[in-house]
N, C-alpha and C positions, 0 to 999 in steps of 0.2 A: 648515407645519412648526412644530412646537411647540418653543419656546425654554425650556430648563430654567433655572429661577431658582436663582441661587447662594444657599446658606444664609448666606454672608458678605455681607449687604446692610446698609448702614448705616441706611437709612431704616426697614427692617423691624425693626431693633434698637432704634432710638430711639423710634419712635412708640408702641409699647405701654407703654414705661416712662413716657413723658410722660402718657399716659392714666391710668395707675395712680396717679401722683403727683397728678394733677389730682383724682382721686377722693378722695384724702386731704384736699385743700383743701375739697371739697364736704362731707365729713363734719365737718370742723372748723367750717365756716361754718354748717352746720345745727345743730351743738351750740350755737354762740353765738347764733344768731337765735332758736332755739326753746327755749333754756335747757335743753338735754338734759344729763343727768348722764353725760357721756362718761367720767368717771374710774372709773365702775363697770365699764368694759371693760378696765381695766388689770390688772396682775398684783399680787396680794397674796401674798407668800411664805408657803408652807405652810398656806394656807387652802383647804381642799378645795372650799368653795363658790365660790371664785374661780379654780378651775383653768382655766376656759375662757379666762381672760386670757392664757394661753400663746398662744392663737390670735388674740385680738382686740387685744391691747395695741399691736402695731405700727400699728394703724389709727387710733389716737387720740393726740392730743398735748395737752400742758398749756396751750399758748397758741399764738397765731399766730407769735410769735417762735420758739418751739420748732419748729414745723413749717417755718418759713422756713429755719432752720439745717439742717434735714434734707433740704430739697428738692433743692438742687443736688447734694449727694453721691449721693443716690438716683438722680437722673437720669443723672449722669455714670458712676458705677460700674455701675449697672444696665445701661446701654447698652453699656458695655465688655464685660460678661459675656455679654450676649445676642449681641453682634457676634462676639466671639472664640471662644465656646464654645457653638455652637448645639445640640450633642448633650447637654450636661450642664447647661445654664443653669437648667432647671427644678429639677433635683436640688440645685443649689447654693443657690438661693433657699430651697427647702424646709428644707434642713439649717440654714442660717443662721437662719431664722425659728424653727424648733422648738427648736434647741439654745439659742438666746438666751433664749427664753421659759421653757423647762424649767429652765435653769440659774438664772435669776432666782427662779423659784418654789421651787427647792430650797435655794438658798444666799443669796438676796438679803436685804437689810436690811428691817426691818419698816417698810414704806412701800408706796405705790401706784406702780408703775413703768409709765410710759407712753412711747410713741414708737417710731419705726422706726430709731433710731440703731444698735441692735444688728444690724439687717439690713445697714445700710451698712458697718459694721465687718466683718461676715462677708464681704461682697463684696470689700472691699479686701484682706483677708488671703487670700482665695482667689486673687485676681489676683497677689498677691505670691508665695505659695508655689508656685502652679502654674507660674509662669514659671521658677522654680528647678528644678522637676522636668522640665519639657518642654524647656527650652533651645532654643526656636525663635524666629525673628525676630518673629512676630506677638505671641507671649506676652511677649517682652521689651519690645516697643514699648508694649503696653498697660500693663505693669507700670510702666515709667518715667513714663508720663503720669499714672497713678494716684498714684505715689509723689511726683511733683512737686507735684500738687495737694493730696493728702490724706495725705502722709507723717506728719503729726502724729498720725494715728490710732494709731500705734504707742505713743504715750505716754498716750492717753486711755483705754486699757484698765486703767490703774491709778487708784486713788482720788486725786482732786484737789479736787473741789468737792462738798460734801455734797448739793447740789441736783441733781447729775448722777448717773444710774444707771450707774456704771462696771461694775456686774455685767452689765448688758445688753451693754455694749461688749465685755467680756471673753469672755462666753460666745458672743456673736455671732461674735467673731474665732475662737474655738475651733471653731465650726461651719464657718467658712470654711476653716480649716486641714484639718479632717476631710474636707470635700468635695474639697479639692485632692488629698489623698492617695488618696482613693477613685476619683476620676473624671478624673485627669489624662491618662489614655490614651484617653478616650472620643472625643475630637475629633481628626480627622486633622490632621497637621502640613501647613503650606503647602509645596508643592513648590518646591524651589530652582531658580531660573533658571540654566541653564548656557550658556556661550558656547563657540564653536567652538575657541578657543585652549585651553580647559580639557580638551578631550578628547584622550586619549593617541593615538587613531587619526589625529589630524590633524597630529601632529608630523612625520611623514615625507612628508606630501603637499606637492606643489610649490605655491609661491605663485602665485596666478592672474595676478599682475602681472609678476613678474620671472622666473618659472619656476625653473630650477635654476642660474641664473647665480651664485648665492651659493656654489655648490659648485665653481665653476671657479677656476683660479689667477688671481691679480690681473694677472700679465704672461704671457699665453699664448704670446708669441714666445720666452720663455726655455726652454731645454732643459738637462737634466742628463746628464752622461756619467760613466761609471765610470772613474776615474783609477787604480784599483788594478791594472789590467792594463797591462803594458808593451807598447808598440808599437801600441796602439789609439788612433787619432785624435789630435787635439791637445788638450792640457789647459793650463790656466792656473793661476796662483797662487791663484785664488779657489775651488778645490775642484772644478773641472771644469764651471763654469757658463759657457756660451758664448752670446753675443748677437751680432747682426750688427754692432754698433758695435765690439765687441772684435776681430772678424775684420778689420775695416777698419784698426784701429789696428795690428794685427800685420803686415799687408801693408805698410803705410807704413813701419814700423820696419825690415822686411827690405830694402825698397828703399833706404832711407837708408843702411843699413849697407853694401850693395853699392856704392853711390856713393863712400862714404868709402874702401873698400878699393881702388877704382880710382885 
């Protein structure tokens, strides 16, 4: 019997992301060891001869420190997108990659822009916006984890440090927002677990332990009589409620009254 593998598997979400980030470290190490001019793979705004940098700039970094700062966000956010959105994860990555690079090439400052931080910002903003659109438990949980760890990315899309390409951050975030708006319905929502007490059909069913005892009177020996009709039965001052104890008290009172009359 063949067991169907769930698309929401954490191991299959994390492992490819770790391999991809490890490849970035291999590229950076090769550039340092063999003195390769990796900066030629970056984006130079409005330079047609460097338009290929739109595709290659996320693969190279200015230093090991630069790559180290991007490693954990790429692993965490990339794994979240792969885990939570198996049907749209490839499209999200592609949009964040291309919009970030194209935006820098069109509107960036005159410099060489390197690094994958634009992609990490795109993944973060995708998780943030798509959770607002979907409003399901899985999306909300992923968004809260991402916001707790990298909520500061909301501020890094604005210019702060001249040495940081805020343009890549801004347009990467824009790509993530566009991806969320386009693909938020591509992935099925997690089915909500329901309990028996939530079903309307179960409200009239008898409890398996006590049956219908809850519907019975608390004092079964008590009976009610209609005192509005004259000449029917005995009634008392309590509105016609008779109990065996009251009958005994009435008989004793009549017997005592007869003795006094004698």
